N, C-alpha and C positions, 0 to 999 in steps of 0.2 A: 788277266794280269792280276797279281796279288799286290795290293798297295797298302802300306801302313801310313796312316796320317797321324801325326803327333801334334797335339795341342796342349801338352802337359805344362808348358810355361805360361799359358795365357790366362790371366785373371782379371784384367780390366782394359779399358781403352778400345781403340779401333781394331786392334788385333783380334779381340773376342768377336767383334761383329763380322769381320771378314771370314774368320774360321766358321762361324755359325752359318753364314750365307753359303760358303763353299760346300760344307757338309750337307746342308739341306738341298742344294742343287743336284747333288749326286743321286738323289732318289730317282730322278727321271732321266738322267743322262745316259747311263749304260749299265752293264751287268758285271763290272769288275768285282773282284772279291776285296772288300774293304775291311781293314782292321784299324780301329780309331782309338787312340789314346786320348782320354778326356780329362782335362783339368776339372776341378770341382765346379768352377764357374761355367765352363762350357756345358758340363753335364746338367747343371741347374737349368740352363736355358734351352736345352735340346729336348725335343719330344721324340723319344726313341720308338714310340709306338708307330710312327709314320714310316719306319724303315723296314726293308725286306730282309730275307734270309741271307743275302749276300753281305750284310753289314754285321760286324762284330765289334762290341764296345768294351773298353777296358778303363775303369776309373783309376786315375793316378791321383792319390789323395794329397800329394805335396809336389811342389814344383822342384825340378832338379836344379833350379837356379839358387836354391837355398843351400848354403855351404854346409850347414850342420846336418842336414838330412840327405845331402847329395849322394853319398856313397850307397845308402840304402835304396834310394829311388832309382839310381842308375842300374843297380843290380836287378831291380824289378823290371825295368825297361829291357835290359839285356835278356832276361829269362823269357819275357813275352816275345821278344823278337826271335829268339832261338826257336820257340814253339811255332811261330807264324811263318818264319822263313820267307819274308816278302821279297818281291822283285826290286822295289824301290821304297825308300822311306821319304816322306814329305813332311817336314816340320813347317807348319804354316807361317810362324814367325819365331825367329830365334834371337839370340843364341840358344841352342838346344841344351848345352852343357852335358851332352851325351853323344858319343860316337857310335852309331850303328855299324853293324857288319856290312849291311847292304849299301848300295849306292844311295847317297843322301842329298836330297834337294832341300835347301833351307831358304825360307822367306825372311826378308829383313827390311825393316822400315824405321830404324832409329836414326833420325836425322842428325842427332848430336854427334854420331860417330863419323859421318862423312861430310859434315859441315863444320870443321874445326874453327873457322873464322867467323861463325855466325854471331850476330849482335846478342843472341840469347845468352851467350856466356857472360856478357857484361852485366846481365841482370842477376847473376849469382853472387853471393858473398864470396870473399876471398877463399875461405876454407871449402865452401861448397864447390867453387870452381876447380880447386885442386882435386877434390874428391871426384868430380865429373871427369877430369882429364885422366885420372887413374882408372876410372870405370871404363872409359873408352878403350884404353890399352888392354884391360882385362877382357872386354868383349871381343876385341879384335883377335886376341889369342885363341879364344874358343871358336870364333868364326873360321880361322885358319885350320884349327885342329879337327873340327867335328863334321865339316861338310865337304862335298865334292862339287856341288853346283849351287847357284844362288839365284833367287828370283826377287826383283825389286819392282817398285811401282812406277818409276820414271826412268827414262834413258839417262838423265842427269845423275840420278842416284846410282845407277849401275856403273856408269863411267867413273864416278868419284870413288866408289868402293873398290872397284877393280884396280884402280890406280893406287889407292892406299894399301891394298892387300898385296899388290904386285903379282896379281894372278891374271891368267889369260882371259881376255874378254869373252871368249867362246864359252867360258864356264858361267857366264852371267846372262840371265834372261829377264825380260821386262813384261809384266802384266799390270795394267793400270787398275786403280781402285774404282769403285762405283758405289751405288746404293744397293742395299739388300732388297730382295723381292718382297720383304715385309712392307715396304713402302708402296707396293703395287696392290696389296691385298686390303680391300676396303673394310674387312672385318675389324681391323685394328683401329679404325676410326669410330667404331660403335661404342657407346657408353656401356653396352651390355657385355663387352669383351673384358675378360678378367685382367688384361694388361692395360686397359685404358686408365690413364691418370687424369682426373678431372681437376683442373685448376680453379682457383677462386673465381667467382663471378666477375666478369670484366665490364667495367663502366664503358659507356660509349666513347668517351673522350680519352680513354687510356690506350697507350701504345706499348705493345709488348715485344721485347727482343729476346730470342732464345739462343743460348749457347750450350750445346751438348758437349761437355768435356770434363775430364778429371782435372784436378788441381796440380798439374805439373808446371815447373818453372817456365817451360817453353810456351805454355798456354796463356801466360801473361794476364791472368784474371785480375790482378791488382789494378790494371789500367781502368777497369770498369769502376772499381771503388773510387779511384781518383777522378774519373769523369763525372761521377754522380754529383759531386759538389757544384758542377756547372749546370746540372739538370734539375735543381731543386724546384724551380718554378714550372716544371713541365710534368705532366701526368704520364710518366714513363716507368715501366717495370721491366726488370731483367729476370728471365727465367734461367736458372742454372741447375746443374746436376752433380753437385759435389757433396762429399761427406760432411757431416756436421762440424767436425773439428776444423776442416778447411774453410767452411763457411764463416766461422767465428774468427779465424785467422786472417782471411782475405778481406772481409767486409766489416768495417767499424760500425759502431752502434748508430752513428748518424746516417749511414748508407742503407741499413738493412730494411728500412721501410720501402725502399725501391727495388728490393730483391725478393724473389720467390725461389727458394731452394727446395727442389723436390727430391734431392738426394740422388745417388747413383741409380740408374734405371736399366732394365733389360732392353734389348733391342726392340722387342715387340711393343714396348711402350712409347718409343720415340715418335711414331706417326701421330699419336694423339697429342703430344706436346707441340709438334710443328703445326698441327691443325688449329691450335688455340692461340697462336701467336701471330703478330703482324709482320715481323721480319726476323732474320737470323743474323747473328754477329759472330765473327771469328776474330779474336784478338791475338792469335798465335804469332810467335816470333820465329818459329821453326817447324816446318812440316815437310813431309815427302809428298803425300797426297791425302789430305783430310777428307773423310767421307762427308763431313759437314757441307762441303761445297755441292756435290751432286744431290745430296739429300734435300738441300734447300731448293735446288732447281726442280727436283721431282715434285716437291710439295708446293711449288709455285709461290715461294716466299722470296721477297727481295733480300739480297745478301749484302751485308757490309763486311769488309775484310781488311785486315792489316795489309799495309802496302809494302809487300815484299815480292821478290821475283818469283818465288815458288807459288804464291797466290795468283799473280798475273798470268803465269804460264798455264795454270789450270783453268782459271775463270775468265781470262780475257776481259772483255768489256761488259761482262754480265754481273759485275759487282761494283759497289761504291767503295772506294778505298780511303783509308784514313791512316794517319801516322800513329802507329800503336805505341809509340814512346811519348806521345804528347796528349795528355788527357783533354786539353782544350780543343784540339783538332778532332779528337775522337767524339767529343760531345757535340761539336758543330755539325759533324757529318750525320750523327744520329738525329739531330733536330732537322737537318736538311731533308733526310729521307722521310721522317715523320710528317713533315708539312707538305711534301710534294707527291701527290697521288700519281701524277703523270710519270715521275721518275720511278716510282714503285712499279708501275705497269710496264715501263720500258725494261727495267732490270729483270722482271719475271719473264717477259717475252724473250729477251736475250738469253736468259738462263735455260729456257726450254730448248732453244736452238743449240746452245752449247752442250746440252745434255746428250744430244744425238752423236757427239764425237767421243763419248765415253764408252767404256765397256758396259754391258749389262751383267747382272749377277750370273746369268747363264753363260755368256761368252767368256767371262772371267774364269768360271769353273772349267769350261772346255779348254781354255788355253793352259790352265794348270795341268789338266790331264794330257794334253798334247806334249807338254814339256816332259812330263813323267814318262810318256811313251818313248820320246826321243832318247832320254837318258837310259831307259831300259834296253832299247835297241842299239845304244851306243852310236847314234847317228849324229855325231858332233865333230 
């Protein structure tokens, strides 16, 4: 089978990690003929020397999501597809802003689109909220136009999107998220590894919380800044992975002494960060399936999470929940977990058990391939 995998729209966030994990898993899974469109960010993080002769890579130097360059990039994609003549095109996460000639499976995980009543909208300014509503209509147009089939990370998301798009549910598939096999490879915990990020020396009484996330409105990073004022008498540090401009916008001068910002990091660096922290926090207001949850469980770190149904559906009793709109409650739960070693151990144990119910990187990749084969054989 000849498969074209499209990652041309992926430049940051969880989509990059899922795409990298999937592509790397293909090395050992089977001998399909793969043609892979790489965004510059995916290309930067992918070690192409590991791949066999059945892999063909094409660097797409700009995303087709950019209106100014879309016509040019779409023309390039069309020309490549014509040369390749694939059986199926799989865009790992869309919208793709490109309509292939072949049958097209498109992954989608933008919770803003299929959760129009989310509290996250209330955190936006009036004009940003209007802009977001228009962006959702824009994305839905391209979802309709460009794909034949869709794959989402939860049944709830698939049901909501199929209803919004008024499309047959048989066109929607579900494959859950998980942690990458990077988290199973101990070499990334070694200080000799080039991806290892060494944090400042940690005093014995310091408690560190990690949040691997970009600064999107839904990630609600500002609640950490607000919670810090209740934590001034505690030796607590937050480790974040945001760009410098976001860091100065989110955290005021009085809070920065309690924040270590390492900047955006490649997937291979994440295990070293998890390993040097005491707990993981997710302040998100809107998710489909954040990889932060299974990554925390895999790295045996107690997890604190915003108290929303999407988090409870995924984590169950393996997280300590807090009101992510209330900085006082957020700070109280942080203090609670910091001071209670038994609670930390219980959450880690429950997380290990919960992890068994998730996909692995390999089973996720196999399910993607199974869906592609179903589509190719028209067994729907």
